[in-house]
C-alpha positions in Angstrom: 48.4 -86.0 -50.5 49.7 -82.8 -48.9 50.9 -79.8 -50.8 54.4 -80.3 -49.4 54.5 -83.9 -50.6 53.2 -82.9 -54.0 55.9 -80.2 -54.3 58.6 -82.7 -53.3 57.3 -85.3 -55.7 57.0 -82.9 -58.7 59.9 -80.5 -58.1 57.7 -77.4 -57.5 54.2 -76.1 -57.1 52.7 -73.2 -59.1 50.7 -71.1 -58.9 50.4 -70.5 -55.2 48.4 -67.5 -53.8 50.3 -65.1 -51.7 48.1 -65.8 -48.6 49.2 -69.5 -48.7 53.0 -68.8 -48.7 53.1 -68.0 -45.0 52.4 -71.6 -44.3 55.6 -72.7 -46.1 58.0 -70.1 -44.7 59.7 -72.6 -42.3 58.7 -75.8 -44.1 61.9 -76.2 -46.2 60.8 -74.4 -49.4 62.1 -71.6 -51.5 59.3 -69.2 -52.2 59.6 -67.1 -55.4 57.7 -65.3 -58.0 58.3 -63.9 -61.5 56.7 -60.5 -62.2 55.8 -61.8 -65.7 53.5 -64.3 -64.0 51.6 -61.6 -62.1 48.0 -61.1 -63.2 46.6 -57.7 -64.3 43.4 -57.1 -62.3 40.9 -54.3 -63.0 37.8 -53.0 -61.4 35.0 -54.1 -63.7 33.2 -50.7 -63.3 36.3 -48.9 -64.4 36.7 -51.0 -67.5 33.0 -50.6 -68.3 33.2 -46.8 -68.2 36.9 -45.9 -69.0 36.6 -43.0 -66.5 39.4 -40.8 -65.4 42.3 -38.9 -67.0 44.5 -41.9 -67.3 42.0 -43.7 -69.5 41.3 -40.7 -71.7 43.3 -42.2 -74.6 41.3 -45.5 -74.2 38.0 -43.6 -74.5 39.3 -41.9 -77.6 40.4 -45.1 -79.2 37.1 -46.8 -78.4 35.2 -43.8 -79.9 37.4 -44.0 -83.0 36.4 -47.6 -83.5 32.7 -46.8 -83.0 32.9 -43.9 -85.5 34.9 -45.6 -88.2 33.3 -49.0 -88.5 29.8 -50.4 -88.7 30.1 -52.7 -85.7 28.1 -55.4 -84.1 28.8 -57.1 -80.8 27.3 -60.5 -79.9 27.6 -62.9 -77.0 29.8 -65.8 -77.9 27.8 -68.8 -79.1 27.7 -71.7 -81.5 27.1 -69.4 -84.5 30.3 -67.5 -83.8 32.8 -70.4 -83.6 33.6 -70.5 -87.4 34.1 -66.7 -87.4 36.3 -66.9 -84.3 38.5 -69.5 -85.9 38.9 -67.3 -88.9 39.9 -64.4 -86.7 42.4 -66.6 -84.8 44.0 -67.8 -88.1 44.3 -64.2 -89.3 45.7 -63.1 -85.9 48.3 -65.8 -86.1 49.3 -64.8 -89.6 49.5 -61.1 -88.6 51.6 -61.9 -85.5 54.5 -62.9 -87.8 55.4 -65.7 -85.4 55.2 -69.5 -85.6 52.2 -71.2 -84.0 54.5 -72.7 -81.4 55.6 -69.2 -80.3 52.1 -68.1 -79.5 49.0 -69.4 -77.7 47.4 -70.4 -81.0 47.0 -74.1 -80.2 45.5 -73.4 -76.7 43.1 -70.9 -78.2 42.1 -73.2 -80.9 41.4 -75.9 -78.4 39.3 -73.5 -76.3 37.2 -72.6 -79.4 36.7 -76.3 -80.2 35.5 -77.1 -76.7 34.2 -73.8 -75.4 30.9 -75.2 -74.1 32.5 -78.2 -72.4 35.0 -75.8 -70.7 32.2 -73.5 -69.6 33.7 -70.5 -71.5 31.8 -67.3 -72.3 32.6 -64.0 -74.0 31.8 -62.0 -77.1 32.5 -61.7 -80.8 32.7 -58.4 -82.7 32.1 -57.7 -86.3 33.4 -54.6 -88.1 31.9 -53.6 -91.5 30.1 -57.0 -91.5 33.4 -58.9 -91.3 34.6 -60.9 -88.2 36.8 -58.6 -86.2 37.7 -60.0 -82.8 36.6 -62.1 -79.9 37.1 -62.5 -76.1 36.8 -65.8 -74.2 37.0 -66.4 -70.5 35.3 -67.8 -67.4 34.3 -66.9 -63.8 37.1 -67.5 -61.4 34.9 -67.0 -58.3 31.9 -65.0 -57.3 33.7 -61.7 -57.8 36.2 -62.2 -60.6 35.9 -63.0 -64.3 39.1 -64.1 -66.0 39.7 -63.3 -69.7 41.8 -66.1 -71.2 41.9 -65.1 -74.9 41.6 -61.8 -76.7 42.2 -61.9 -80.4 41.5 -59.3 -83.1 42.4 -58.1 -86.6 45.4 -55.9 -86.5 44.0 -53.2 -88.8 41.0 -52.4 -86.7 42.1 -49.4 -84.6 40.4 -49.3 -81.2 39.1 -52.9 -81.5 40.6 -54.1 -78.2 39.4 -51.1 -76.3 35.9 -51.6 -77.7 36.0 -55.4 -76.8 37.2 -55.0 -73.2 34.7 -52.1 -72.6 31.8 -54.1 -74.1 32.7 -57.2 -72.1 32.9 -55.2 -68.9 29.5 -53.6 -69.6 28.0 -57.1 -70.0 29.6 -58.4 -66.8 29.5 -55.4 -64.4 26.4 -56.6 -62.7 27.8 -60.1 -62.1 31.4 -59.5 -61.2 33.5 -56.8 -59.4 36.8 -57.6 -61.0 38.2 -58.4 -64.5 41.4 -60.4 -64.6 43.4 -60.1 -67.9 46.0 -62.7 -66.7 49.8 -62.3 -67.0 52.2 -60.9 -69.6 54.7 -63.7 -69.5 57.5 -61.1 -69.7 56.5 -60.3 -73.3 57.1 -56.6 -73.9 54.1 -56.1 -76.2 51.7 -57.8 -73.8 53.1 -55.9 -70.8 52.7 -52.6 -72.6 49.1 -53.4 -73.8 47.9 -54.6 -70.4 49.7 -51.9 -68.4 48.1 -49.2 -70.6 44.7 -49.9 -68.9 46.3 -49.1 -65.5 45.6 -52.2 -63.4 44.1 -51.7 -60.0 46.1 -54.8 -58.8 49.0 -56.9 -59.9 48.2 -60.3 -58.4 51.4 -62.2 -57.7 51.5 -66.0 -58.2 54.2 -67.8 -56.3 56.3 -70.9 -56.9 57.2 -73.3 -54.1 60.5 -75.2 -54.7 61.8 -77.7 -52.1 65.2 -76.6 -50.7 68.1 -79.0 -51.4 68.7 -81.4 -48.5 72.2 -81.5 -47.1 73.6 -84.9 -46.1 76.7 -85.2 -43.9 
């Protein structure tokens, strides 16, 4: 079944890479994108080092976490699942939103089936208590996608520490780290933009144009 036929059968196709859109310019489709769907992509080496003036604040926050908490960082594995679930539940409570307003259910499913899904990542402990975790997977030979990043709200510098630790573990395997989209959520946009992405990767939607009869 061709992409054109699939789009007409289902109403639209998403996500479509920018390189593919040229094939549909004169094929009877509206081609659009929403900036909230664009992925935040970073050079892995930059995230592993936090170099440069723009990331000075990130280095400070990372160092603050290292100074203030007795910390331990482990590759995600079977022993960490129960602790990750506890972190997720705490994160959901601290979000002050309903589970249907967050990605709680999707993250819970990922934790329940992480091995089947081929996910990998890390889990961090602060003062011997579960603090945060990251889960993702390789997209291709050069990019690792981080699907879930969850942490306790009171741990200052935790996310900086986790992203930096993940990048250090992956820098010899991948060139890029993709933190996915912000879904037009202001808090997510602010958090991901604060690392100064090297690329905003647009994901396009193909919608069949209405046909005119007459």
